[in-house]
VEXDREN-2710 file (C-alpha; in Angstrom, 1 decimal):
% VEXDREN-2710
k/r/px/py/pz
1/MET/0.0/0.0/0.0
2/ALA/1.2/3.5/-0.7
3/PRO/2.4/5.6/2.2
4/MET/-0.4/6.9/4.3
5/THR/0.5/10.5/3.5
6/ALA/0.0/9.8/-0.2
7/VAL/-3.2/8.0/0.4
8/GLY/-4.4/10.9/2.5
9/GLU/-3.8/13.3/-0.3
10/GLU/-5.6/11.0/-2.8
11/MET/-8.6/10.8/-0.5
12/HIS/-8.6/14.6/-0.1
13/ALA/-8.5/15.0/-3.9
14/LEU/-11.6/12.8/-4.1
15/VAL/-13.3/15.0/-1.5
16/GLU/-12.5/18.1/-3.5
17/ARG/-13.8/16.5/-6.7
18/LEU/-17.1/15.5/-5.1
19/TYR/-17.6/18.7/-3.1
20/PRO/-19.4/20.9/-5.8
21/LEU/-22.1/18.3/-6.5
22/CYS/-25.6/18.9/-5.3
23/ARG/-26.6/15.7/-3.5
24/SER/-29.8/14.9/-1.7
25/ILE/-31.7/11.7/-0.7
26/THR/-32.6/11.1/-4.4
27/GLY/-31.6/12.6/-7.8
28/ASP/-28.9/13.1/-10.3
29/GLY/-26.4/14.4/-7.7
30/VAL/-26.4/11.0/-6.0
31/ARG/-25.9/9.3/-9.4
32/ALA/-23.0/11.6/-10.3
33/THR/-21.4/11.0/-7.0
34/LEU/-21.6/7.2/-7.4
35/GLU/-20.3/7.5/-11.0
36/ILE/-17.2/9.2/-9.7
37/VAL/-16.8/6.7/-6.8
38/GLY/-17.2/3.9/-9.4
39/GLU/-14.0/5.1/-11.1
40/TYR/-12.2/4.0/-7.9
41/VAL/-14.1/0.8/-7.1
42/PRO/-16.7/-1.1/-9.2
43/LEU/-20.2/-0.4/-8.0
44/GLN/-23.5/-2.2/-8.4
45/VAL/-26.0/0.6/-8.5
46/HIS/-29.6/0.0/-7.5
47/GLU/-32.6/2.2/-8.5
48/VAL/-35.7/1.8/-6.3
49/PRO/-38.9/3.4/-7.7
50/THR/-40.9/6.1/-6.0
51/GLY/-43.7/4.6/-4.0
52/THR/-41.9/1.4/-3.0
53/GLN/-42.7/0.4/0.5
54/VAL/-39.5/-0.1/2.5
55/LEU/-40.3/-1.2/6.1
56/ASP/-42.4/1.6/7.6
57/TRP/-41.3/4.1/5.0
58/THR/-42.1/4.8/1.4
59/VAL/-39.5/5.8/-1.3
60/PRO/-40.3/9.5/-2.0
61/GLN/-40.4/11.4/-5.2
62/GLU/-37.1/12.2/-6.8
63/TRP/-35.8/15.7/-6.6
64/ASN/-33.5/17.4/-9.1
65/ILE/-32.4/21.0/-9.5
66/ARG/-30.9/22.9/-12.4
67/ASP/-30.6/26.5/-11.2
68/ALA/-31.8/28.8/-8.4
69/TYR/-31.1/32.4/-7.4
70/ILE/-32.3/35.5/-5.8
71/ALA/-31.8/38.6/-8.0
72/ASP/-32.1/42.3/-7.1
73/SER/-33.8/45.0/-9.2
74/THR/-30.7/45.3/-11.4
75/GLY/-30.7/41.6/-12.2
76/ARG/-27.6/40.9/-10.0
77/ARG/-27.8/37.5/-8.3
78/VAL/-27.4/38.2/-4.6
79/VAL/-27.8/34.5/-3.8
80/ASP/-26.7/32.0/-6.5
81/PHE/-27.1/28.2/-6.4
82/ALA/-24.2/28.0/-9.0
83/ALA/-21.9/29.4/-6.3
84/SER/-22.8/26.7/-3.7
85/SER/-25.4/23.9/-3.6
86/LEU/-26.0/24.8/0.1
87/HIS/-27.8/28.0/-1.0
88/VAL/-31.0/26.2/-1.7
89/LEU/-33.2/24.4/0.9
90/GLY/-32.9/20.8/0.0
91/TYR/-36.0/19.4/-1.8
92/SER/-37.3/22.9/-2.5
93/VAL/-40.3/22.8/-4.8
94/PRO/-40.1/25.0/-7.9
95/VAL/-40.8/28.7/-7.6
96/SER/-40.7/31.7/-10.0
97/ALA/-41.9/34.9/-8.4
98/THR/-41.1/38.5/-7.6
99/MET/-41.7/39.6/-4.0
100/PRO/-40.6/42.2/-1.4
101/LEU/-37.8/41.4/0.9
102/ALA/-40.2/41.3/3.9
103/GLU/-42.1/38.4/2.3
104/LEU/-38.9/36.7/1.1
105/ARG/-37.4/36.7/4.6
106/GLU/-39.9/34.0/5.6
107/HIS/-38.1/31.6/3.2
108/LEU/-34.5/32.6/4.2
109/HIS/-32.2/30.6/6.5
110/THR/-29.1/32.1/8.1
111/LEU/-26.7/31.5/11.1
112/PRO/-26.6/34.8/13.1
113/GLU/-24.0/33.3/15.4
114/HIS/-21.7/32.7/12.4
115/PRO/-22.6/35.6/10.1
116/ALA/-20.2/34.6/7.3
117/TRP/-21.3/31.0/7.0
118/VAL/-24.2/29.5/5.0
119/PRO/-26.3/26.8/6.8
120/TYR/-27.4/23.5/5.4
121/ARG/-31.2/23.0/5.6
122/THR/-33.6/20.5/4.1
123/SER/-37.4/19.8/3.8
124/TYR/-37.6/16.3/2.5
125/TYR/-41.1/15.3/3.4
126/LYS/-42.9/18.6/3.5
127/PRO/-43.4/20.7/0.3
128/GLU/-41.5/23.9/0.9
129/TRP/-39.0/26.2/-0.7
130/GLY/-36.2/28.4/0.6
131/PHE/-32.7/29.7/0.4
132/CYS/-29.8/29.6/2.7
133/LEU/-27.3/32.4/2.9
134/ALA/-24.8/34.2/5.1
135/GLN/-26.3/36.5/7.7
136/GLU/-24.0/39.2/6.5
137/THR/-25.4/38.9/3.0
138/LEU/-28.9/39.2/4.3
139/ASP/-28.0/42.2/6.4
140/ALA/-26.6/44.0/3.3
141/LEU/-29.9/43.6/1.3
142/PRO/-31.9/46.8/0.9
143/ASP/-35.7/46.7/1.0
144/GLY/-37.3/46.3/-2.3
145/ASP/-38.5/43.6/-4.7
146/TYR/-36.5/40.6/-5.6
147/GLU/-36.8/38.0/-8.3
148/VAL/-36.9/34.5/-6.8
149/ARG/-36.3/31.5/-9.0
150/ILE/-35.9/27.8/-8.2
151/ASP/-35.7/25.6/-11.3
152/SER/-36.3/22.2/-9.7
153/THR/-38.5/19.1/-10.2
154/LEU/-40.1/16.9/-7.7
155/ALA/-41.6/13.9/-9.6
156/ASP/-41.8/10.1/-9.5
157/GLY/-38.4/8.6/-10.1
158/HIS/-36.1/6.5/-8.0
159/LEU/-33.9/6.3/-4.9
160/THR/-30.4/5.4/-5.8
161/TYR/-27.8/3.5/-3.7
162/ALA/-24.8/1.4/-4.6
163/GLU/-22.8/-1.6/-3.2
164/HIS/-19.3/-2.8/-3.7
165/VAL/-18.4/-6.3/-2.5
166/VAL/-14.9/-7.6/-1.7
167/PRO/-15.2/-11.4/-1.7
168/GLY/-13.8/-13.2/1.3
169/GLN/-12.9/-16.7/2.2
170/VAL/-16.4/-17.2/3.8
171/PRO/-19.8/-15.8/2.9
172/ASP/-20.3/-14.2/6.3
173/GLU/-20.2/-10.4/5.8
174/VAL/-18.9/-7.2/7.3
175/ILE/-20.8/-4.2/6.1
176/VAL/-19.3/-0.7/5.8
177/SER/-21.8/2.0/5.3
178/CYS/-21.6/5.7/4.5
179/HIS/-24.2/8.3/3.5
180/VAL/-24.2/10.0/0.1
181/CYS/-27.1/12.5/0.6
182/HIS/-25.4/15.6/1.8
183/PRO/-24.5/18.4/-0.7
184/SER/-21.3/20.5/-0.3
185/LEU/-20.2/19.2/3.1
186/ALA/-16.7/17.9/3.2
187/ASN/-16.4/16.2/6.6
188/ASP/-20.1/15.2/6.7
189/ASN/-19.8/13.0/4.7
190/LEU/-17.4/13.2/1.8
191/ALA/-14.6/12.2/4.1
192/GLY/-16.6/9.1/5.0
193/ILE/-17.2/8.3/1.4
194/ALA/-13.4/8.7/0.6
195/VAL/-12.3/6.5/3.5
196/ALA/-14.8/3.8/2.7
197/THR/-13.7/3.8/-1.0
198/PHE/-10.0/3.6/-0.2
199/LEU/-10.6/1.0/2.4
200/ALA/-12.4/-1.1/-0.2
201/ARG/-9.4/-0.7/-2.5
202/ALA/-7.0/-1.8/0.2
203/LEU/-9.1/-4.9/1.1
204/ALA/-9.4/-5.9/-2.6
205/ARG/-5.6/-6.2/-2.7
206/GLU/-5.8/-8.8/0.1
207/THR/-7.6/-12.1/0.6
208/PRO/-9.8/-11.2/3.6
209/TYR/-11.5/-13.9/5.7
210/TYR/-14.9/-12.1/5.7
211/THR/-16.7/-10.8/2.7
212/TYR/-16.9/-7.0/2.9
213/ARG/-19.9/-5.2/1.6
214/PHE/-19.6/-1.5/1.2
215/ILE/-23.0/0.4/1.1
216/TYR/-23.2/3.9/-0.3
217/ALA/-26.7/5.1/0.4
218/PRO/-28.7/8.2/1.3
219/GLY/-29.0/8.7/5.1
220/THR/-31.9/7.1/6.9
221/ILE/-34.2/6.3/3.9
222/GLY/-31.3/4.7/2.0
223/ALA/-30.2/2.4/4.9
224/ILE/-33.9/1.5/5.5
225/THR/-34.3/0.7/1.8
226/TRP/-31.2/-1.5/1.9
227/LEU/-32.4/-3.4/5.0
228/ALA/-35.9/-3.9/3.5
229/ARG/-34.4/-5.3/0.3
230/ASN/-31.9/-7.6/2.1
231/ALA/-34.0/-8.8/5.1
232/GLU/-33.9/-12.4/3.9
233/ARG/-30.1/-12.5/4.0
234/ILE/-29.4/-10.3/6.9
235/ASP/-28.2/-13.2/9.0
236/ARG/-25.0/-13.2/6.9
237/VAL/-24.0/-9.8/8.4
238/LYS/-21.8/-10.6/11.4
239/HIS/-20.2/-7.2/11.9
240/GLY/-20.5/-3.7/10.6
241/LEU/-19.2/-0.1/10.7
242/VAL/-20.7/3.2/9.8
243/LEU/-18.2/5.8/8.6
244/ALA/-19.1/9.5/9.1
245/CYS/-17.2/12.8/9.9
246/ALA/-14.0/10.9/9.1
247/GLY/-11.7/13.8/8.2
248/ASP/-11.6/16.6/10.7
249/ARG/-8.6/17.1/13.0
250/GLY/-10.4/16.0/16.2
251/ARG/-9.7/12.8/18.1
252/LEU/-11.3/9.5/17.0
253/THR/-14.6/8.6/18.4
254/TYR/-16.2/5.1/18.3
255/LYS/-19.9/4.8/19.1
256/GLN/-20.7/1.3/20.2
257/SER/-23.5/-0.8/18.7
258/ARG/-26.8/-1.1/20.5
259/ARG/-25.6/-4.4/21.9
260/GLY/-22.6/-2.8/23.4
261/ASP/-20.7/-6.1/23.5
262/ALA/-20.7/-7.0/19.8
263/GLU/-17.3/-8.2/18.5
264/ILE/-16.9/-5.0/16.5
265/ASP/-17.2/-3.0/19.8
266/ARG/-14.5/-5.1/21.4
267/VAL/-12.3/-4.8/18.4
268/LEU/-12.5/-1.1/18.1
269/ARG/-12.0/-0.6/21.9
270/HIS/-8.9/-2.8/21.7
271/VAL/-7.4/-1.2/18.6
272/LEU/-7.9/2.3/19.8
273/SER/-6.6/1.5/23.3
274/VAL/-3.4/-0.3/22.2
275/SER/-2.6/2.3/19.5
276/GLU/-2.5/5.0/22.2
277/ARG/-4.3/7.4/19.8
278/PRO/-6.3/10.1/21.4
279/HIS/-9.8/8.8/21.3
280/ARG/-13.0/8.2/23.1
281/VAL/-15.6/5.4/23.1
282/THR/-19.3/6.3/23.6
283/GLU/-22.4/4.3/24.4
284/PHE/-25.0/3.7/21.7
285/THR/-27.8/6.3/21.4
286/PRO/-30.7/6.0/18.9
287/TYR/-29.7/9.3/17.3
288/GLY/-26.9/9.9/14.8
289/TYR/-26.2/8.2/11.5
290/ASP/-27.3/4.9/10.0
291/GLU/-26.0/2.7/12.9
292/ARG/-29.4/3.4/14.4
293/GLN/-31.1/1.7/11.4
294/TYR/-28.8/-1.4/11.4
295/CYS/-29.1/-1.7/15.2
296/SER/-32.9/-1.3/15.3
297/PRO/-34.4/-4.0/17.5
298/GLY/-35.7/-6.2/14.7
299/PHE/-32.3/-6.4/13.1
300/ASP/-30.0/-5.8/16.1
301/LEU/-26.9/-6.0/14.0
302/GLY/-23.5/-5.6/15.6
303/VAL/-22.8/-2.3/13.8
304/GLY/-20.9/0.6/15.4
305/SER/-19.9/4.0/14.1
306/LEU/-16.5/5.5/13.7
307/SER/-15.9/9.2/13.3
308/ARG/-13.6/11.8/14.5
309/THR/-15.6/14.7/16.0
310/PRO/-19.1/13.3/16.1
311/TYR/-22.1/14.8/14.4
312/ALA/-23.1/18.3/15.7
313/GLY/-19.9/18.3/17.8
314/TYR/-18.1/21.0/15.9
315/PRO/-19.3/24.5/14.9
316/GLU/-18.7/23.9/11.2
317/TYR/-21.2/21.0/11.2
318/HIS/-23.9/21.5/8.5
319/THR/-22.5/24.8/7.3
320/SER/-20.4/26.1/4.4
321/ALA/-17.4/26.1/6.8
322/ASP/-17.4/22.3/6.4
323/ASN/-15.4/22.7/3.2
324/PRO/-12.3/20.8/1.8
325/ALA/-10.0/23.0/3.8
326/PHE/-11.7/21.8/7.0
327/VAL/-10.8/18.2/6.4
328/SER/-7.2/16.9/6.7
329/PRO/-5.4/14.3/4.5
330/ASP/-3.6/13.1/7.6
331/ALA/-6.8/12.7/9.6
332/MET/-8.5/10.7/6.8
333/ALA/-5.4/8.6/6.5
334/ASP/-5.5/8.0/10.3
335/THR/-9.2/7.0/10.1
336/LEU/-8.4/4.6/7.3
337/ALA/-5.5/3.1/9.3
338/VAL/-7.8/2.4/12.2
339/CYS/-10.3/0.7/10.0
340/ARG/-7.6/-1.5/8.5
341/GLU/-6.3/-2.4/11.9
342/ALA/-9.7/-3.2/13.2
343/PHE/-10.7/-5.4/10.2
344/SER/-7.3/-7.2/10.5
345/VAL/-8.3/-8.1/14.0
346/LEU/-11.8/-9.2/12.9
347/ASP/-10.3/-11.3/10.1
348/ARG/-7.7/-13.0/12.3
349/ASP/-9.7/-13.6/15.5
350/ARG/-10.0/-17.4/15.8
351/ARG/-10.8/-20.0/18.5
352/TYR/-8.1/-22.7/18.7
353/VAL/-7.8/-26.0/20.5
354/ASN/-4.5/-26.9/22.1
355/LEU/-3.4/-30.3/20.7
356/SER/-0.8/-30.8/23.4
357/PRO/-2.8/-29.7/26.5
358/TYR/-1.1/-31.8/29.2
359/GLY/1.8/-29.7/30.4
360/GLU/3.7/-27.2/28.3
361/PRO/4.8/-28.6/25.0
362/GLN/8.5/-28.4/24.2
363/LEU/8.8/-25.4/21.8
364/GLY/12.5/-25.6/21.3
365/ARG/12.6/-29.0/19.5
366/ARG/9.9/-27.6/17.2
367/GLY/12.1/-24.7/16.2
368/LEU/9.8/-22.2/17.7
369/TYR/12.2/-20.6/20.1
370/ASP/15.0/-20.7/17.6
371/ALA/12.9/-18.8/15.1
372/LEU/12.7/-16.0/17.6
373/GLY/16.4/-15.6/18.2
374/GLY/17.7/-12.0/17.7
375/ARG/14.3/-10.4/17.5
376/SER/13.8/-7.2/19.5
377/ASP/10.5/-8.5/20.7
378/THR/11.6/-12.0/21.5
379/ARG/10.2/-12.0/25.1
380/GLN/6.8/-10.6/23.9
381/ALA/6.6/-13.3/21.1
382/GLN/7.5/-16.0/23.7
383/LEU/4.8/-14.7/26.0
384/ALA/2.3/-14.6/23.2
385/MET/3.0/-18.3/22.4
386/LEU/2.6/-19.3/26.0
387/TRP/-0.7/-17.3/26.4
388/VAL/-2.2/-18.8/23.2
389/LEU/-1.3/-22.4/24.3
390/SER/-2.7/-21.7/27.8
391/MET/-6.0/-20.2/26.5
392/SER/-6.7/-22.5/23.4
393/ASP/-9.6/-24.4/24.9
394/GLY/-11.9/-24.1/21.9
395/GLY/-14.0/-21.4/23.4
396/THR/-11.5/-18.6/23.8
397/GLY/-10.7/-16.3/20.9
398/LEU/-7.4/-14.6/20.1
399/LEU/-9.0/-11.2/21.0
400/ASP/-9.8/-12.7/24.4
401/VAL/-6.2/-13.7/24.7
402/ALA/-4.9/-10.2/23.7
403/GLU/-7.3/-8.5/26.2
404/ARG/-6.4/-10.8/29.1
405/SER/-2.7/-10.8/28.5
406/GLY/-2.3/-7.1/27.6
407/LEU/-0.4/-8.1/24.5
408/PRO/-1.0/-6.5/21.1
409/PHE/-3.4/-8.6/19.0
410/ASP/-0.9/-8.8/16.2
411/ALA/1.6/-10.5/18.5
412/VAL/-1.0/-13.0/19.7
413/ALA/-2.2/-13.7/16.1
414/THR/1.4/-14.2/14.9
415/ALA/2.1/-16.6/17.7
416/ALA/-1.1/-18.5/16.9
417/ASP/0.0/-18.8/13.2
418/ALA/3.4/-20.2/14.3
419/LEU/1.8/-22.7/16.7
420/ARG/-0.7/-23.8/14.2
421/ASP/2.0/-24.4/11.5
422/ALA/3.9/-26.4/14.1
423/GLY/0.8/-28.6/14.7
424/LEU/0.3/-27.6/18.3
425/ILE/-3.1/-26.0/17.9
426/LYS/-6.0/-26.2/15.5
427/ALA/-9.0/-24.0/14.8
END
């Protein structure tokens, strides 16, 4: 794999490329996003028609927008969708009118506490129209009439989502999910899309134990649609991770699954702890990203969420300040590294049986001690072998051994490989 600094720059370039696109829960912006992602990893794109019942929800009408602006009496565009997709209330119905500023104000959204920033606002399931702009722009508008134009369509169409599958040695699956519905917001969630995509590329160069399914879907309704369409095979999903807010400079945050003791929870706690990265682990709450759909009681999947600063935890959240300059190549590379470390643990965690359980087997005559000679970590490697032999009772996994011994998982798994090759343990 390329150095992490180079990978971070590549992911940042993808964020910059996707940033101008106007995404929503449906529409051509989602398709354009997936088309670009498809240049990096092959995608199976799904189109689900408007009106389709998905669990307790219904696929909505498709929204597309071509242009939108507010123009003053001279024809100058004082707010222009072409400058930023955030300028229009998401899912705005079409409008073409001239009205006084006093009337127009009822449809304007600003952030008085951050007067230079443009907020992100939507109205998915209630017919509405509006514009988002900087408070300082609004403050500078004189009274008078303004031309208001939103060239959009809201009509029967489709909800679009995509999947990429990295085949594994077994059909049991790990799902990695990210949302593709936000417009020009770099951390939430273009960074998550970029990390997921480069994680998929990295896994494809290996031969993973599990099959990894990457899901690129609109938030909430997209995950619900995926669950509804895959309910009959959901028992294949053994682990899962939602990626969001993956590129800011804050410390890593892992939000545990609803279960709290799912293997993915234990793995992330272990990886973050032994890495000594600044981090925090939080309990599950039924608010956030799509982990709440995957963890809903009827499915109760072992799916956690990895981010840096969590949703709504930074002032730039859902504003124009969440731009490509806000996300860091190094932070995205670090998030990617944690994902790779975690999935390496998932893939290598096994339960073994000691084939020589009566007393300690002689490791020297099997060449196991000799193989360690001269290594800087010889004592750790010897300890790892002894711990694996001691704990290989058929019911204790390697992650259990790592946690109990305090040794790094990689050292434990490497010891297990050597003992297995020597015929001393078997899975």
